[in-house]
Structures are given as C-alpha cells and as structure tokens.
C-alpha positions, -999 to +999 in steps of 0.1 A: +628-257-246+652-257-218+643-273-184+642-239-169+608-234-182+589-265-173+571-250-142+546-220-145+537-205-108+508-180-111+500-164-077+495-126-067+507-134-033+543-142-022+531-164+005+536-197-013+571-187-030+593-204-006+573-239-008+574-236-046+609-225-048+621-253-026+603-279-046+620-265-080+653-266-062+647-301-050+636-313-085+662-293-102+636-274-122+635-234-124+599-218-118+587-192-141+568-167-120+533-150-131+518-123-110+483-126-127+463-146-152+472-125-180+509-128-175+504-164-171+483-165-205+512-146-222+538-171-212+517-202-219+512-187-254+548-192-260+561-218-238+549-255-235+548-259-197+550-293-180+532-281-150+513-250-138+506-241-102+480-218-093+485-202-058+452-192-037+459-157-026+427-151-006+402-142-035+384-177-044+368-160-075+401-150-088+416-184-082+386-203-104+389-175-130+427-182-134+424-219-133+396-216-162+416-193-185+447-215-183+426-246-191+410-224-219+443-217-237+451-239-266+486-244-256+482-251-220+448-269-222+464-303-217+490-290-190+480-305-155+471-276-131+475-281-093+461-255-070+481-245-038+471-229-005+435-236-003+420-227+031+411-259+050+376-266+056+362-248+075+366-217+071+367-225+033+333-240+021+336-275+010+320-264-025+352-246-031+372-279-037+346-290-061+347-257-080+383-259-083+383-293-099+353-282-120+373-255-133+400-280-144+426-283-117+438-321-111+447-318-078+446-293-047+468-289-018+453-271+015+472-245+033+498-249+047+515-264+016+535-294+023+568-293+001+571-331+003+535-337-009+540-310-035+573-324-047+557-361-049+530-347-072+551-323-093+579-352-097+551-373-114+539-348-138+573-337-149+585-374-152+555-378-172+561-347-193+598-358-199+588-394-206+563-382-234+588-358-249+615-385-251+589-408-266+577-383-292+615-376-300+623-415-301+592-418-324+602-389-346+637-405-350+625-439-357+600-424-384+630-405-401+651-436-400+623-456-414+616-430-441+653-429-451+655-465-451+624-466-476+640-441-498+671-462-500+652-493-508+631-477-534+659-462-550+680-493-546+706-473-527+719-502-509+755-520-502+755-550-528+779-577-522+789-610-536+809-639-522+828-661-545+828-692-524+853-710-544+876-682-547+870-667-512+866-632-526+840-606-514+832-577-542+809-552-536+801-514-542+814-483-525+787-485-501+797-518-487+833-503-484+818-475-462+799-498-441+828-517-433+851-490-426+864-483-462+896-501-455+890-535-470+903-538-508+880-552-534+882-590-535+892-593-498+883-627-484+852-633-460+874-637-432+885-601-434+848-589-434+838-612-405+869-599-386+853-565-385+822-579-366+815-574-328+831-605-312+796-611-296+781-612-332+806-632-348+799-670-340+761-663-350+767-648-381+793-673-392+769-701-382+738-685-402+762-680-432+772-718-431+738-729-427+726-712-457+752-727-479+747-760-468+708-759-471+707-733-502+682-714-478+681-677-478+707-658-454+695-631-430+717-618-401+720-588-380+751-577-364+776-550-354+805-536-374+832-511-362+829-479-377+861-458-385+854-435-355+854-466-334+818-470-325+797-499-334+772-496-364+743-520-367+741-539-401+714-560-415+728-586-441+705-605-466+716-628-494+708-657-515+728-687-523+736-694-560+744-729-572+764-739-600+755-763-629+765-794-608+741-780-581+769-771-556+770-736-540+789-713-560+783-678-546+762-659-522+750-626-534+727-600-515+726-567-498+738-549-466+718-522-448+732-498-424+704-499-397+723-480-369+698-450-367+668-475-368+682-496-341+691-466-319+657-450-323+640-485-314+663-487-283+653-452-275+616-461-277+622-492-253+637-472-228+610-447-231+585-473-228+602-490-200+605-457-180+567-452-189+558-489-177+580-485-144+561-456-134+527-471-144+537-501-123+550-482-095+522-457-089+503-462-056+472-446-074+453-468-095+456-462-131+439-477-162+433-472-200+399-480-211+383-478-247+349-464-246+323-481-266+293-464-283+259-478-294+245-474-330+232-440-319+266-428-310+259-427-272+283-441-248+272-475-234+302-493-219+338-494-218+365-520-221+398-522-199+429-520-221+457-515-195+456-517-155+484-510-130+490-534-098+471-507-076+439-508-097+428-544-082+431-529-045+414-498-055+385-512-073+383-549-061+383-561-097+404-590-107+417-599-142+398-567-156+420-563-189+402-572-221+368-573-203+339-550-205+328-532-173+291-542-181+302-576-180+320-572-147+294-550-129+260-551-149+245-527-127+272-499-131+257-467-133+253-450-168+266-415-155+302-432-155+298-440-192+286-405-200+315-389-184+341-407-204+323-405-234+323-365-228+361-370-224+365-390-259+340-367-275+355-332-266+391-342-259+392-323-227+403-340-193+378-342-166+382-345-128+355-355-106+344-374-074+315-401-077+301-431-064+301-464-080+273-480-060+277-513-080+312-517-066+302-503-033+330-473-035+337-437-040+364-427-064+384-394-068+393-396-106+412-378-133+403-387-169+421-377-200+420-388-236+449-408-247+459-421-284+443-408-314+406-398-314+396-428-335+408-451-307+382-438-281+408-444-254+409-428-219+435-429-193+422-429-157+441-421-129+419-426-095+418-434-060+395-451-037+381-426-013+352-447+004+367-449+038+374-411+036+338-405+027+327-425+054+348-408+077+335-374+065+298-387+071+309-401+108+324-367+115+293-350+105+271-373+126+295-372+157+295-333+152+257-331+154+256-356+181+282-335+201+262-304+192+230-321+209+250-334+235+264-299+244+227-284+242+214-309+266+243-303+288+238-267+289+202-271+294+209-297+321+233-275+341+208-245+339+182-267+351+203-280+379+211-246+391+174-237+392+164-268+408+192-264+437+182-228+442+145-235+448+152-256+481+179-234+491+160-203+488+135-213+517+161-230+538+179-196+537+148-177+546+141-201+571+174-195+589+171-159+588+134-162+601+148-183+629+175-160+637+152-129+639+115-143+644+116-145+684+103-174+700+071-182+686+068-219+688+042-223+661+063-202+635+093-222+645+078-253+640+063-242+605+100-232+595+115-264+606+089-284+586+095-261+554+135-266+559+131-304+565+110-307+532+135-286+513+165-305+524+147-339+516+143-324+483+179-316+480+190-348+491+164-366+465+181-343+436+215-355+448+205-392+451+190-391+415+222-379+402+242-404+418+220-432+409+224-421+373+260-424+378+259-457+394+235-472+366+258-457+339+289-473+355+271-505+362+273-503+399+237-507+409+230-542+424+195-550+429+185-563+466+153-585+458+129-596+482+093-609+481+071-579+481+034-570+483+025-552+450-002-531+469+024-520+497+049-511+471+025-487+451+008-472+483+045-465+495+052-448+463+020-427+462+030-417+499+065-404+487+049-385+460+016-372+480+031-338+489+038-329+453+003-342+440-015-324+470+002-292+465-011-291+427-045-302+442-046-333+418-072-359+422-055-392+428-067-425+424-051-461+430-064-493+412-049-527+421-057-563+409-087-581+425-063-606+439-030-598+458+001-599+438+036-605+451+069-597+434+105-609+436+121-574+431+141-546+448+113-528+470+136-495+472+142-493+435+106-501+423+093-476+447+117-451+432+105-460+396+067-455+404+075-423+426+094-407+396+064-416+372+041-399+398+062-369+404+064-364+363+026-367+362+022-342+391+047-317+374+032-321+338-003-318+349-021-284+353-033-279+388-066-298+396-058-325+373-065-364+374-038-388+380-044-425+382-020-453+394-032-485+382-019-523+379-031-554+362-019-587+354-016-596+317-003-630+313+031-634+326+035-597+329+026-573+355+016-539+341+019-507+361+005-476+346+005-440+355-021-419+335-025-381+337-045-355+318-016-330+315+003-314+287+009-348+267+038-356+246+041-348+209+043-382+188+079-376+177+091-372+214+076-402+230+111-421+226+131-392+234+117-385+268+137-415+282+170-400+271+195-383+297+186-347+305+155-346+283+122-331+300+087-343+292+071-315+269+107-298+266+094-273+294+123-270+319+101-243+338+081-270+353+110-285+374+132-317+374+164-324+361+154-343+330+173-376+343+142-391+363+127-411+330+162-421+321+167-435+353+134-451+354+141-471+321+175-481+335+160-496+369+131-513+351+152-529+326+177-541+355+145-559+365+140-576+332+112-553+324+103-525+301+088-489+302+071-471+274+051-438+270+020-431+253+001-400+244-026-388+218-006-356+214+001-321+231-025-312+258-042-346+257-025-362+286-002-393+286+004-427+302+037-445+313+035-482+315+060-503+332+061-540+323+077-565+347+079-603+346+057-621+372+073-643+396+069-682+389+059-707+416+063-697+451+089-722+458+120-700+462+112-689+497+086-674+519+070-641+508+066-612+530+070-574+531+100-560+513+113-538+539+126-545+574+104-533+604+110-494+607+142-485+627+129-477+665+151-455+682+166-471+713+166-460+747+198-439+748+226-445+770+250-415+773+280-422+752+313-403+748+314-397+709+341-379+688+333-362+656+361-357+630+354-333+599+373-308+582+339-289+577+337-271+609+301-264+606+293-302+596+314-313+626+296-290+651+261-294+639+265-331+644+280-327+678+255-303+688+227-327+677+243-357+695+245-335+727+210-328+724+199-361+727+223-369+757+257-378+746+291-362+755+309-351+724+340-337+713+351-324+677+384-326+657+390-310+622+421-329+609+437-364+614+463-355+639+440-334+660+417-365+661+444-386+672+453-364+700+417-360+709+411-397+709+437-404+735+426-377+761+388-381+753+387-419+752+353-421+732+331-451+725+322-441+691+340-420+664+323-404+635+350-398+610+349-381+577+371-397+549+379-368+525+401-347+548+432-329+536+465-341+549+457-373+568+427-390+553+400-406+574+412-439+560+447-433+573+433-421+607+413-454+611+443-474+602+465-457+632+434-463+652+431-499+647+470-502+652+464-495+689+451-525+709+437-503+734+410-490+707+399-527+701+364-518+717+359-485+697+333-482+672+345-465+639+317-450+616+325-435+584+304-404+577+311-391+542+299-381+509+311-411+492+287-438+491+295-460+463+301-498+468+340-492+461+340-467+488+322-489+513+345-518+505+374-497+512+363-482+544+357-519+557+392-527+548+405-496+567+388-509+597+356-490+599+325-508+615+297-486+596+297-464+566+271-437+565+266-411+538+258-375+544+235-360+551+228-387+579+194-388+595+185-394+630+173-430+622+208-440+608+228-422+635+208-442+662+217-475+641+252-466+644+251-457+682+230-492+689+245-514+714+265-535+722+290-509+731+319-509+756+306-501+790+338-483+800+335-459+772+300-447+782+297-409+793+292-404+830+258-395+840+249-359+835+276-350+810+253-340+781+269-307+769+290-306+738+311-282+756+339-306+759+344-300+722+359-265+726+393-259+716+400-290+695+424-283+666+410-280+632+423-278+595+411-260+562+374-271+556+369-292+524+339-313+514+342-351+528 
C-alpha cells in the first residue's frame, strides 16, 4: 500500500478540507476523501488506513452513525478514528462528546480545528502505524530467515570446512567457497580466509581460534566476510578441535553458516523496537501495558502492570508499578475498572471512556486497546489525568450558578431601589406643585412641608444605608464607642421607627432588664441596628400587629430581641435573609432595599456580637435576636450617655457667606436659606468665579462644593489658602462625598469642616458657630441674598 492511502477523511462538508489538507501536506501524507459513510466503507474494504478522520458537518446523528459504521467494519475496526469540528459546549450539548467516544472515536477536536493539534495527534498515529508495519515486516523477515536456516540445518546444507593445522590448509565444500567470495582455491591457508574478514572482527576471531586450539574446547565465532559485490556478509563459524594420537591438536573441523539475513532482520527488529521505545518514553500522555487477571469463574478481578512510560508516574501518582498488581497498590480500586479492561480483552474491541478512580483521588480520560495474543490478556492503555479539568468544570458550574443568582439579586435590587426612590419623590413633587398652586393657606402649607420633610428624611435614609453597606464592605466603618445606657439607646431606636410603626397601627411594647445596663459601644450604629430590625418588623407585619422590643442579660451577654406576629420566614430562608439584597419573605412589594439585615449583621459583628433569625414558619411571626458581649468592670472610665448634648442653634450674628456649587439649584437654595436666617450671601458656580467673587465679596465663611468641573473644590481651597489675606476665612466642604478618605483629603486641602449633602440646619449652625473674624461680619440690615445676582456659573454636575 502506498503512503498516499494512509489517511481517510470522511465529511459531507468542505469546511474542514483546508485544515486536513494542510496537515496531510505537513506530514507528507496524501488524504483520501470520502463524502459519505457508504463511500468510506467502500474504501475501507479495500485499503488498510492508518488513520480515519470524520468531520462534523452539522448533523450529530450522521456523525455518530459514520463513526459507528467505520468501527463496525472488519478492516477498519482497529483503525484510530478522530472526530473533527465538534461545536464547543455550549451550543453543543456536553453529551455529544460522550456519544462520540461511545461510538468508537479515540479523540475529538472542537471547531475551529487547530492544524497544530491535529498534526500532533495524526503524527502519533501515523508513526505508530509505520512502526507497527515495519515491525511486522521485520518479524516476517526474521521468521523467513529462521525457517530457511532451519531447513538448511535439517538437510545438512551447510558449508563444511576443515583446517589441517600442521599443513595450514583449509578444505571445504562449494558452499564455503561461495561464502568467502568464491576466489580462494581448495587448500588455501587459514590466513587467506582470515584476510577476508572485516578488520574490526579479525583480532577477536583469531583469538577465539587460538584459544580453542590451546584448550581443546569448541570453537564458536561470529564475524563479517566481504562478499563479491563488496558488501559485508554475517557468518557464524563453529568447529571442534581434533587431537592426534599424541594428544596434540591436529585439525579443526566444523561448519559455517551465512547468517546475513537473520542478522539484518534482527537489526531491523531492534530498530523498530527502539523507535517504539522512543515514542513510548517521549509521550507526554501516560501509557501502560497491563495484564488483566481473571478469577476461577472467568471474571476480571485485578490486573498487573507490565510496562509504564515516564509520564505514568506523574499522571497516576503511583511509583514502581511494573510487576505489581493494582489490588496490592490500591486495595479500594473500583471494580468497574477491572470490568472495562476485562471487556476489552474478551471482545478484542478498543474502548474510550472517562471515569473516576476514587482510590487514587483522580479522574482519567482513557483509551484502551488489546495488544499481543488473546491468550496474553494484555491491554495497552493511553490515558491522561483530567482531575484539575473536572474540578475546573465543577467550579465553573458553581460560579455560573452564583453569577446567575447574583445577577438575579442585582436585578431585583435595582427594581426595588427604583421603587423605593420613587415612593418619597412622588409626594415631594406633588407637594412642590401644591405649594406652587395652593394659595396661602398656612395649615395646608405646614402639612405639605411636614410631608416633604418626612419623605426627604426617607431618601436620606436610603442613601445612608447604601453608603453604610459600601463602607462596611470596604472595611471603612470605624466604631466610635462610648459608655451608653441601654434603656436610652432602645428608646431612641423606638422613636426613630415610631412613624412607621404608628402608620401601620401596630401595638408596640418595650421590655427592659430590671436593673440599668450600660454598654461600651457605638451608640449611633447600635441605634441603627435596632431601628432597622423594628422597621423590618413594621413592614412585614400586617396592619394592627404586635411588635415587642426586649432586652435581657444572659450571663456575659446581652440579648436584644425584636419579636412580631407578621408574615414569618420559611425555615430554609432563615440564614438567607441576612444576604445582600434579600428581603424577608421575598416580598419586594412591602418596601425596603433588602440591605438592612445585611447591614445589621455587619454592624453587630463589628461589635463582637452576633444576630440570628427564628420563625415557626410562614404566617407565624418571627424574632430577631442580637447578642452583644457585656462590658467588664467599670474601671475604664466614667459612664454616661452616648451622645453629646443636642446642638443648640446659636444666636445668629449676621455673616457674609459665599456659596460655591456647580449645581445652581443647590447653591441658590442654600443661599436663600442662609439669607432667610439673617446672613448676607453670594453664589458662584465654578472655581474661577469663586476666586473672583471672593476678592470682591470678602466673606467670613465659604461653603465650597468639591466635585466641580474644571477647577475642583480642592484646587479652589488650595488657591484660597495661598493668600495670607484669607487666613481668618472659614472653609466648609459641602459635598456628596463623605468617606474617611474624602474627609482626610479635604483637611489636607485646607478645609476647616467637612459636611455631607443634604446638610441640615443643625450642621449648618455648627459650621457657622463662633469664633469668626469680626471684620467679615455682614453689616447690620443686609440680610437679603440679592448680592448673589449675576455671579458666574458653570455646567451643573453632582458634587
């Protein structure tokens, strides 16, 4: 068979032709093309192929049918089959790859087919084909030479010779003359025969001949003799020393065999074996030859390792396996491995499969094929450790599930956030329109103002919760601990949640320990924790429900519980309710962003405590319990209330105040508020305008936004602080950025105070508290913000 027929390519589509043709050209092999399974079977019936490539043309069933038919054909049943162009998974179902291997393929390449990978695999199978073919040819030649030699020996068709030592004459038959070139006359001296030997063999042959004569032992030598055509012929010479009546050696007689063909066949066999061994040792895939062992009932029960390549140890973790049984190495090795290899021996059919070896803690992708005679029960196994790949696939599946869940939660959270933001915005907008068109009814205006104030507080609360979650996630929350009275803290939390509780007409009760309890904790954060739990109870309890806030000391712990008779929590959701964006009961229509309980857990854990949820089930109410460690002996300092006295608004002294914000509405409303309480104001809407207005207006205080386009608030502050004339000027940062890093940066830039938007009147009063430079105070009577008119501005952005 010519090299042109070594590769058969079966595919209905032309898509894979370039890659296959490139590989065929690279390997120097012609490719026989078949357009259908029927054409392929016709070719396989008349030609022994080294490799069959089956291309995926889009029809999975046709692909599997083609592979199965090729495998079922008697002449191609042992030919390696490689499937090309499988679509990646997805869109291809993972089961398709397993079906391809079950149909009989030993390898599969996904689309697009890499010519490099295909060439590597094809080269291996072609080399194995050629090696096997050469080995068979060498074995046939060796067998033929051995048969001829045995015929010659049986018929005494040998070259017979005798050397008369005293006369130094060699006599032999015609065969001897032919072996030594046919040019030596009968009776030629031994030296003439020795002269025909290969120079490399002469010394050893002469030494053996001399040793035989001296010892009387048999003579046996192998050497090369120059043939008439100039090449070297291998010769085996054997003889026996004949002694005279006096015991001295008289002659040596024996036979000469022309063993050239035998030696050449053995050399070819050794070369073939060496090539096989080189491939066997150099493969990066593990390979071994095993002998399957059967019990008395003929069932496979174990196997013995006959050969292993260097990659075997690394792929299996087994050392020195050759000659040992698998049951001895790994007694817990699963029976299904023995069954599979036993089936390969029994049927003579190769098998390709992926399976787990739990005893070795590994997954393997294997191809097993019978080798040797059926009686030897031997199987060659080519395999690869795919444990990491399997773990990676499992991890990818887990990550995909986590990502899908996170995406679902994110989508629900964004929808809830939009809903929660619209809720307070709707009454605020309605209130603005009512004030604009509602006339001068003081009572109605007061109600509208109260509604808008409550809704604005709700907006601020939502934003604060989001910021707190972000800070906790980044580890930026620092507790400000102080000695606090437990009763005052719980009452403050109840007051914070009272509007929500009263709006739903819930009955609320507070139960405190009989003795006063003090904690060393952050009062703001603990109030936030309890208030969040009360808000949840109010939201998820039907109107007219019962809510109880209780505290009791339990050993060295304080337990604070919030109990309600609301909708309850299913048992499988008790832990999940503390996850980000998860709402109690899964009912987003009841309000909240689904971050309150996550924030509660984080803040409680920062205090060294824990929080847990309990519920008898849906509709049966729930209880959330916060456990905090009680403080030790009261030697760390005096105890008192956690918070400072409430800020008292000072008696205002009129001041000159400059408001700088690129958001015109924000700047104008703050200036109007300051003007309404007696101050003289001016506004600017970018950094350059602020510096110009500063020189002309000479304010005592500047409220300065940080995130302005062009020149930022930090840069404006730096310019102000460069001028010694502004040494007495108070700089107040008023911004939406309120993290610790933002505050540190504003302090380095020269700001005296850092306020976050929206600022309340109390925080503004703190910023204006004395002492302030007297020279910068506004002249008496100048209380209108009209001086702000005409100040320059820039494009509005959020600060």
